[in-house]
C-alpha positions in Angstrom: 88.7 42.9 24.7 86.3 40.1 24.1 86.5 36.7 25.9 84.2 33.7 25.7 82.0 32.9 28.6 84.1 29.9 29.8 87.3 32.1 29.7 85.6 34.8 31.7 84.3 32.3 34.3 87.8 30.7 34.6 89.5 34.1 35.1 86.8 35.1 37.7 87.2 31.9 39.6 91.0 32.2 39.6 90.8 35.8 40.7 88.8 34.9 43.8 91.4 32.3 44.8 94.5 34.4 44.2 97.0 34.3 47.0 100.5 35.8 46.8 103.3 33.5 47.9 107.1 33.5 47.9 107.2 29.8 47.3 106.0 27.6 44.4 103.1 29.2 42.5 100.8 29.0 39.5 100.2 32.1 37.4 97.4 32.6 34.9 97.8 35.5 32.5 96.3 37.2 29.6 97.5 39.8 27.0 96.1 43.3 27.3 98.2 45.2 24.7 100.3 44.5 21.7 102.3 46.8 19.5 104.1 45.8 16.3 107.3 47.8 15.6 106.6 47.8 11.8 102.8 47.4 11.5 101.4 45.8 8.4 97.8 45.9 7.3 97.3 42.2 8.0 98.7 42.4 11.6 96.5 41.5 14.5 97.1 43.4 17.7 94.6 41.5 19.8 96.3 38.3 20.7 93.7 37.0 23.2 96.4 35.1 25.0 95.6 32.8 27.9 98.6 31.3 29.6 99.3 29.1 32.6 102.7 29.0 34.2 104.2 27.0 37.1 107.0 28.6 39.0 109.2 27.3 41.7 111.0 29.0 44.6 114.3 28.2 42.8 113.3 30.5 39.9 112.8 27.8 37.4 109.4 27.7 35.6 107.5 26.0 32.8 104.2 26.9 31.1 102.2 27.2 28.0 100.0 29.7 26.2 97.3 29.7 23.5 96.8 32.9 21.5 96.1 34.4 18.1 99.3 35.2 16.4 100.1 38.4 14.5 98.2 37.1 11.5 95.1 36.0 13.5 96.0 32.3 13.4 95.4 30.0 16.4 98.9 29.4 18.0 100.5 27.8 21.0 103.8 28.3 22.9 105.1 25.7 25.3 108.2 26.6 27.3 110.6 26.3 30.2 112.5 29.2 31.7 113.8 31.1 34.7 112.6 34.1 36.6 115.2 36.4 38.2 113.7 38.2 41.2 114.9 41.2 43.2 115.3 40.8 46.9 114.5 44.5 47.5 112.0 45.4 44.8 108.8 44.0 43.2 110.6 43.8 39.8 111.8 40.7 38.0 113.2 39.6 34.7 112.1 36.4 33.0 113.6 34.4 30.1 111.8 31.5 28.5 112.6 29.2 25.7 110.4 26.7 24.0 108.4 25.7 20.9 106.1 27.9 19.0 103.4 26.5 16.7 100.7 28.1 14.6 102.3 30.1 11.8 100.9 28.5 8.7 100.3 29.0 5.0 101.6 32.3 3.6 102.8 33.3 7.1 104.9 30.2 7.7 108.2 32.0 7.1 107.4 35.0 9.3 109.2 33.2 12.2 112.7 31.7 11.8 113.3 28.0 11.7 109.6 27.1 11.1 110.3 24.4 8.5 108.2 21.7 10.2 105.4 24.1 11.5 107.0 24.3 14.9 109.8 26.8 15.7 112.1 27.3 18.6 111.6 30.6 20.4 113.4 32.6 23.1 111.3 35.2 24.8 112.6 37.7 27.4 110.3 39.8 29.6 110.4 42.3 32.4 107.7 42.3 35.2 106.4 43.8 38.4 104.4 41.9 41.0 102.4 42.6 44.1 99.3 41.6 45.9 98.9 38.4 43.9 99.1 40.1 40.5 101.8 40.6 37.9 102.3 42.8 34.9 104.9 41.8 32.2 106.4 43.6 29.3 107.1 40.8 26.8 109.7 41.4 24.0 108.7 39.4 20.9 112.0 39.6 19.0 112.2 42.3 16.3 108.4 42.0 15.7 106.5 43.4 18.6 106.1 44.0 22.3 103.2 42.8 24.4 101.8 43.6 27.9 100.4 40.7 29.9 98.6 40.8 33.2 98.5 37.8 35.5 97.2 36.4 38.7 99.5 34.5 41.0 97.9 31.5 42.7 
């Protein structure tokens, strides 16, 4: 996976300051694996996602991500959501809903309701956390699944 120098420096800086907490938190994350259910020759499986999320002890959260979509177009996702944590295990479920932008040209209709170039999206994920880190399996509708790794600050 290739990152630019500023991205590498930012991730390194955040890694050195990561502290696990049971209270409000920030989480920075990146994609490490993507798999399309029905691969097409023009599909991109290297999303290069960088996301920032703000979570609260209540379970509510908000965030945003920049990434390369399935057709290698620069895209963004801004969202709100809720995280459902287990009291006894390091596992959690998360559900976010927001606006997705970036599917243009011949790929504009690859996501539903993208008439104005911005589409609503609902994205569920399952995760595990520990020692200031998190791993999430993100379900991208009927198109793909993605694995993200994050640092909790």
